[in-house]
N, C-alpha and C positions, 0 to 999 in steps of 0.2 A: 503494499499499499504506499501511495506517496502522500505525504501530510504536509500541512502548513504549519510550521513551527517559528513563533516570533517573527513572522514576516516573510518567511521564504520556504520554497517548496523543498522537499527532502524525503529520501526513503524513510519509512518508518524505524527500520533498524538502526539508524545513525541518531534517532533523537534519543538525548542524554538530559534526564531530569536531575539537577541537583540534589544530593541526598537531604540537604537542609531545607528544600521546597517545602512551604508550609501546606500546599495543597496535598502534597504526598504524605508528609508526615501527619498531618492533623485534619486533612479534608477542608482547609479553609479555602475554599474556591467556589466557583459558581459556574454554571453550564446552560445552554439553551441546545435545544435539539429542533432541527429545521427540516422540513420536506422540501425537496428540490424536483420541479418538473421541468423539462426541457432545458436542462442546465443552469436554471435560474432558482435562487431560493424564494420560497414563497412567504408572503407577509414578513418579509425582511425588517421593515421598520417598527413593526410591534415586537417583534424578537429583540432587535437592538434596543429599544427602550426600556424592556424589562431587564435585559442585559446590564444596562446603565444602572437602573435602579438597584438590582441585587449587588453589583460589584460595589457601588457607592456605599452601600451598607456595610461591606466587609473591607473598604478601603482600598479597592483595586482599581487601578486605571485600564479603561477599555479602549481599544484600537479605534482611531477614527473610522466612522461608519462606511465611508467609501473604500478605505483600505481593507475592513473587514469584509464587505460584500465582494470585493476583488479577488480577495484571498479564498472566499468560497467558490466562486466561479473558476479560480485557477485549479485549485483541489479537485473540483468536480471533473474539470477537462483532464487533468493529468491522470487520473484513474479512469478515463472514459466512460463517466457515468451521466446519464441525462436525467433519468428518476432515481433518487437517493435519499438517503437519511444522512445529514450533517449534525456533526456534533461540535459545537464550541466549547472548549473548557478553559477557563480564565482565572488565573491566581497571579502568581509572581510571572508566570510564563503564559503564552496564548497558544494553544493548539487547536488545529482544524481537522478533522477526520471525517472521512465519509464511506459508506457502504451502500450497496443496492438496496432498494425497498424490498421488504418481504411480501409475499401475496397477501392481499386484503381479506381480512375474517369480518364479516360482519355482525354474526351473533356470538356472544361470549358467555362463558360460565362464570360467576362470580361468588364469593363468599363475603359474609361480614365478620368484622373482629371488633367487637364493643370492648374487648379487654386491652385494647392497644390503642387508646386514643391519641391524638394530635394535639400538640400544646398551642393553642391558639395566642397565649402569652408570650412565647418564645422569641428571642430577637430574629430568629431566622424564619418565623411564620412568613409565609407567602412569597418566599423567594427559592429559586432552583439550586439549592446548594450541593456541593459534590460529596458532602456527606451523606450518602444514600443508603448506606448500609440497612439502616433500620427498614427502609420500603423494601429492598430487595429480599431481606431475610423474611419478611412477612409474605411476600409472594411466593416465596420457596415453602414456607410452612403451609399456605393456603392451597398450593397446588393448582391454582388456578390463574387466569391471565390477569385478573384485577382482585383486589381486596378493598372492601368499602370500610371507612372508618369514621368514628365520631371525633369531635373535639373534648377538651376537658370539661366543658359545659354538658357534654351528652347530646351534642347538636350534631346532625349530619353534616360533614365536612367534605371529604374526597376521597378517592381511591389513592393507591401507591404510586400509579403513574396517570391518572385521568382526574379530570373534572366529572361531576356527576350532575346528571339532570333527572328528573322524573316527572312523570304524567300522572294526574289524578284528576278523575271528572272532567277530562277534556282540557285542563288546564296545565301549563308547563311551568315546572319551578326548578331553581337551581340554588346551591347555598350562597349566601352573601360572602363577600370577602372578609368581613368582620369575624366569620366563623373560623379563619385561619386557612383557608383553601388558597391555593394558587391562581393568580391572576391568568387564566390559560388563554393562550392565544386563540385557540380553536373555540374555548369557552365565548369568546368576545364574538367571534363570528356567528354563533348561533344566536346570542343576545341581539346583534344588531338586525337581524333577518325575521325573527318571529317574536310575539310577545312572551315575554319570561317574567316570572315573578321572583325576585332575587329576597332571600329571607333567612330566618333562623327557624329549623324546625327539630323536634325531638328525633333521634337517630331511628327509633322504631318507625318512623313514618314510612321509610324505605320498605318496609314488608307489607305496606297498603297500597304501593303504587301499582298503577296499571301498566305502566312502561318504565324503563330506568335505560338512561342512555349515557356514553360514556363518551368524552372529548379529549384528544390531544393531538398535537400538531402532526404526528407521523401516521396515526391510526385514524386520524380524522375523526369521524362520528360513526360510533358502533352502539348496539343495543344490546342488553342483557337478556340472554335465552334462558337462562336457570340461574335462580338465587337460592343460595345454601341448599341446593340439591332439588328445589321445586322448579318445575317448569313454569316460565313467565307466558303470557299472552303474546299472540303474534304483534309485532308492532303496527302501528297505523301508518298511513301514507304519508304522514308529516316528515318523518325521518328520512324517506327516501327520496323526498322532493328536497330536503336540505342537503343531502349528500349529494345529489344532481347540480347543485348550486354553489356548493362550497368546494373550492380547489383541493 
């Protein structure tokens, strides 16, 4: 793989991370995962704004927007990829990597873990921090593509790698940012296109949902076909309409 490391393309085997790098030693870094189509990053400005915000809270400098966009296009071209997943990892150094997109899966199985809440009062709440071991551990324990979690107040918050929406009585809902959930780029795309009520609801309400949707930038918009081993109803036409509208 050819990567972009601190402004230059190089073979991934030649990248050397200093042993005192805080991102490596303590997970003090931020990242963005971006979907690319036709060799271009989608919703780049939204990802860049979130990267700036996250990095600012940890005290890291973000490369200039045009430099970073150029680096993304360079690394896509160097790896001969048109449709891909790009990861921007930023700490004391900046790394861009890219791999081909995996086949899309529309319906997924999900479990809930009320016993592992998200701390909405954490200084890291709402940022994509490289300290991701908790999320990945819960996915392994769950044995499913996603695990839905409450916050410390017992409110529905988000999944390990997705924002969550749910449909009840024909209305669409999603947790407000004050719950501690990530301000997802794809979450915003849904909110801009249809009427969505943002708010704070007891975690148990997810069990009463008529439909559950998951959003993230790479997997776009998916629906939950099974929750805690119980089959969910077939999704409405709205999710298919949105999928056709959102890149």
